[in-house]
C-alpha positions in Angstrom: 156.2 25.0 -58.7 159.8 24.5 -57.1 159.5 24.8 -53.5 162.3 26.5 -51.2 162.0 26.4 -47.7 164.7 28.8 -45.4 165.4 27.0 -42.2 167.1 29.1 -40.0 167.9 26.8 -37.4 168.4 23.0 -37.6 167.6 20.2 -35.0 169.9 17.5 -34.2 168.5 14.6 -35.5 171.4 12.6 -33.3 170.0 14.6 -30.3 166.3 13.5 -31.2 167.1 10.2 -30.8 168.5 10.4 -27.8 165.6 12.3 -26.0 163.5 9.7 -27.6 164.5 7.3 -25.0 164.2 9.6 -22.2 162.5 8.3 -19.0 159.2 10.1 -16.7 162.0 11.1 -14.3 164.2 12.8 -16.2 162.1 15.2 -17.4 159.2 15.2 -14.4 158.5 18.1 -12.3 159.4 18.3 -8.2 158.8 18.4 -5.9 155.3 18.2 -6.8 152.4 21.1 -4.9 150.2 18.7 -3.3 147.0 18.8 -1.5 145.5 17.0 2.1 142.1 15.3 1.0 140.9 16.9 4.3 141.6 20.6 2.8 138.7 22.6 1.2 138.0 23.7 -2.0 138.9 27.4 -1.7 142.1 26.0 -0.3 142.7 24.0 -3.4 141.2 26.7 -5.6 143.4 29.6 -3.8 146.3 27.4 -3.7 145.8 26.4 -7.9 145.7 30.0 -8.3 148.9 31.6 -6.5 151.1 28.6 -7.7 149.6 28.8 -11.3 148.9 25.1 -11.7 146.5 23.4 -13.3 145.9 20.8 -11.2 146.7 19.1 -7.6 147.3 15.8 -7.0 145.3 14.8 -3.0 147.3 12.9 -1.1 146.0 11.0 2.4 147.6 11.7 5.7 150.5 9.5 5.3 151.7 11.1 2.4 150.4 8.4 -0.1 148.2 9.0 -3.3 144.6 9.8 -2.7 143.4 11.3 -5.8 143.9 14.4 -8.4 141.7 17.2 -8.7 142.3 19.6 -11.5 140.6 22.3 -13.2 138.0 20.2 -14.8 136.7 19.2 -11.3 135.0 22.6 -11.1 133.0 23.5 -14.2 129.9 21.6 -13.3 129.6 24.0 -10.1 126.4 25.2 -8.0 127.9 28.6 -7.6 128.3 29.3 -11.2 125.3 28.0 -12.0 126.9 25.6 -14.5 126.1 22.4 -12.7 124.7 19.5 -14.7 121.3 19.6 -15.0 119.8 15.9 -17.3 116.5 15.3 -18.6 114.5 13.6 -16.5 113.8 10.5 -18.2 117.3 10.7 -18.2 117.8 11.3 -14.3 115.5 7.8 -14.1 117.7 5.6 -16.6 120.8 6.5 -14.7 119.3 6.0 -11.2 119.3 8.0 -8.4 123.3 6.8 -7.7 124.5 8.9 -10.3 122.2 12.0 -9.7 123.3 12.0 -6.1 127.2 11.4 -7.7 126.5 14.8 -9.8 125.0 16.2 -6.9 128.0 16.2 -4.8 130.2 17.3 -7.2 128.5 20.7 -7.8 128.4 21.1 -4.2 130.8 19.4 -1.9 133.5 22.1 0.1 135.8 19.4 0.5 138.6 17.9 -1.6 137.8 14.2 -1.1 134.4 15.2 -2.4 134.9 16.3 -5.7 138.5 14.7 -6.7 139.2 12.3 -9.3 139.8 8.8 -7.2 140.8 7.1 -9.8 144.0 8.3 -10.4 146.3 7.6 -14.1 149.5 7.6 -13.0 152.8 6.0 -14.2 156.3 5.0 -12.4 160.0 7.0 -12.7 160.9 4.5 -15.2 157.9 5.1 -17.6 159.0 6.6 -21.5 157.9 9.6 -22.5 156.1 7.5 -25.5 154.1 5.6 -22.5 153.1 8.9 -21.0 152.0 10.6 -23.9 150.0 7.0 -24.9 148.1 7.4 -20.8 147.9 11.0 -22.0 146.3 10.1 -25.3 144.5 7.5 -24.3 142.6 9.1 -20.8 142.5 12.6 -22.4 144.8 13.9 -19.4 147.1 16.8 -19.3 149.0 15.8 -16.3 150.9 12.0 -15.6 151.6 11.9 -11.6 155.0 10.0 -11.3 154.1 7.3 -8.1 157.0 5.1 -6.4 156.2 2.9 -3.9 152.3 4.7 -3.8 153.9 8.5 -3.0 154.1 10.9 -5.4 157.8 12.0 -6.4 157.2 13.8 -9.6 154.2 15.2 -12.2 154.6 15.5 -16.1 152.3 18.0 -17.6 152.4 18.6 -21.3 154.3 21.9 -20.1 157.0 19.2 -19.5 156.7 18.0 -22.4 157.1 20.9 -24.4 160.7 21.6 -22.6 161.9 18.3 -23.0 160.9 18.6 -27.1 162.8 22.2 -26.8 165.8 20.9 -25.8 166.1 18.2 -29.3 165.7 21.2 -31.1 169.3 22.7 -30.6 171.6 23.3 -33.5 174.3 20.9 -34.1 177.5 22.0 -32.5 179.3 21.1 -35.6 177.6 21.1 -38.7 177.9 17.9 -41.1 179.5 17.9 -44.2 177.2 17.6 -47.6 178.0 13.9 -48.3 177.1 13.3 -44.6 173.8 15.1 -44.5 172.7 13.1 -47.7 173.9 10.4 -46.7 171.6 10.8 -43.5 168.8 12.4 -45.3 168.3 9.2 -47.9 168.6 6.5 -44.7 165.7 8.4 -42.9 163.6 8.3 -46.2 164.7 4.6 -47.4 163.5 3.4 -43.3 159.7 5.3 -44.1 157.1 2.8 -45.9 155.8 6.0 -47.2 158.8 7.0 -49.5 158.7 4.9 -52.2 161.9 3.2 -51.7 164.8 4.8 -53.8 162.1 6.6 -56.2 163.1 10.3 -54.0 166.9 11.6 -55.2 168.4 13.6 -53.0 171.5 16.2 -53.4 173.1 18.6 -51.2 175.3 21.9 -52.1 176.5 24.0 -48.7 173.2 22.8 -46.6 171.0 23.7 -49.6 169.5 20.3 -50.1 167.7 19.3 -53.4 164.7 17.1 -53.5 163.7 15.2 -56.8 162.6 12.0 -58.4 158.7 11.1 -58.3 156.0 10.6 -55.8 152.1 9.5 -56.3 150.5 11.6 -53.4 150.8 14.8 -53.0 151.1 13.7 -49.4 154.9 12.4 -50.1 156.0 16.1 -50.7 155.4 17.4 -47.3 156.7 14.1 -45.7 159.7 14.3 -47.3 160.7 17.9 -47.1 160.1 17.4 -43.0 162.5 14.5 -43.2 165.0 16.4 -44.5 164.2 19.6 -42.4 165.3 17.1 -39.7 168.6 16.6 -40.6 171.3 18.8 -38.7 173.0 20.7 -41.0 170.4 21.4 -43.3 169.8 25.0 -44.4 167.2 24.8 -47.4 164.9 22.5 -48.7 164.3 22.9 -52.2 161.2 20.8 -53.7 161.6 19.6 -57.5 159.8 16.0 -57.1 156.8 15.5 -59.1 153.6 13.7 -58.6 153.2 10.9 -60.6 150.3 8.8 -61.3 150.3 5.6 -59.5 152.0 2.8 -60.9 153.1 5.1 -63.9 156.9 5.5 -62.8 158.9 2.8 -64.3 162.7 2.3 -62.9 164.9 1.5 -64.7 168.0 -0.2 -63.4 
């Protein structure tokens, strides 16, 4: 069945390529809201609520980074009745040290008692790809940016969304149909999933029609996305057909 996708706003593919090379210092939030390691838990919670932030880098008195405290550090609290309760057999296996650590985190009154000291951070020159890799690998939402042991910024998922939004601005001058066609073909031919030259592309006043063969239905959406991301595309018409693997014969 023919599928038509209307695209009211086109992303500038050229602009996106420029943004991919951005460094942490170009999108980080600064100055950073921090808290001293000697502050109380109540002070930290009040600061987070009033400033609407989900984490606070923690600093020593000399301004160097000591740790980080986030909403996750306040989930297991005795006041809420949410402290971790482990079976006795597990307590025995873990030993008194780990159980004592759980107690401190559930009952501590000062930030240095509950903060995460093993901070995952990055330098101002880190790329966005490196920042995202850290977030995914360590399952974190915030990456402090540190220069010579001092925090100079922080990157949150919101900062990444803002950077993404900047890539979605439409091109100032829409390209002509032939240029659109060439850019789509170049993108398809650069992707291992596309099947080389099996997918054909035609463009008429910004309306793209994809023709030819695919061997997996998942290639269909990938080809549509490849076309959507080229500046100047208004619609994508899907005229692809799905053939059984190895059933497509190329005729030169």
